[in-house]
C-alpha positions in Angstrom: 0.0 0.0 0.0 2.8 2.4 0.8 4.3 2.1 -2.7 0.9 2.9 -4.3 0.3 5.9 -2.0 3.7 7.4 -2.7 3.3 7.1 -6.4 -0.2 8.5 -6.3 0.8 11.5 -4.1 3.7 12.2 -6.4 1.4 12.2 -9.4 -0.9 14.6 -7.6 1.9 16.9 -6.8 3.4 17.0 -10.3 0.0 17.4 -11.9 -0.8 20.4 -9.6 2.6 21.9 -10.5 2.0 21.3 -14.2 -1.4 22.9 -14.2 -0.3 25.9 -12.1 3.0 26.7 -13.8 2.7 25.3 -17.3 -1.0 26.1 -17.8 -2.0 22.6 -18.8 -1.7 19.0 -17.5 1.4 17.3 -18.9 1.1 13.5 -19.0 4.8 12.8 -19.4 5.7 15.2 -16.6 3.2 13.4 -14.3 4.4 9.9 -15.3 8.0 11.0 -14.5 6.6 12.2 -11.2 5.1 8.8 -10.5 8.5 7.3 -11.2 10.1 9.7 -8.8 7.6 8.7 -6.1 8.3 5.1 -6.6 12.0 5.6 -6.4 11.6 7.7 -3.3 9.6 5.0 -1.4 11.5 1.9 -2.6 14.1 1.6 0.2 11.7 2.2 3.1 8.4 0.8 1.8 8.3 -2.0 4.4 9.0 0.1 7.5 7.1 3.4 7.0 3.5 4.2 7.8 0.9 5.0 5.2 0.7 8.7 6.1 4.5 9.0 5.8 4.5 7.4 2.4 2.2 10.2 1.2 4.8 12.8 2.4 7.7 10.8 0.9 5.9 10.8 -2.5 5.4 14.6 -2.4 9.0 15.1 -1.4 10.1 12.9 -4.3 7.9 15.0 -6.7 9.5 18.2 -5.4 13.0 16.8 -5.9 12.0 15.7 -9.5 10.5 19.1 -10.3 13.6 20.9 -9.0 16.0 18.6 -10.9 14.0 18.8 -14.1 14.1 22.6 -14.0 17.8 22.7 -13.2 18.6 20.3 -16.1 16.5 22.3 -18.5 18.2 25.6 -17.5 21.6 24.1 -17.8 20.8 22.8 -21.3 21.9 19.3 -20.5 18.7 17.7 -21.8 18.4 16.6 -25.4 16.3 18.9 -27.6 
């Protein structure tokens, strides 16, 4: 359950960010956010509570958003 909650909260956070700052819902952005949530919870999924997996997913989404913006500004990403 914790894995699913972390992925879902990460999708929610990235979709809200996408809508607020990009003006539309970006599916690939949200799917990358889901992957970030899954990566964030993987090491601790067996020992954390459900409420903390929600927070871990949101933190993973924030790290993904920040990293994606930094990579885009530095011009490292492929065009």
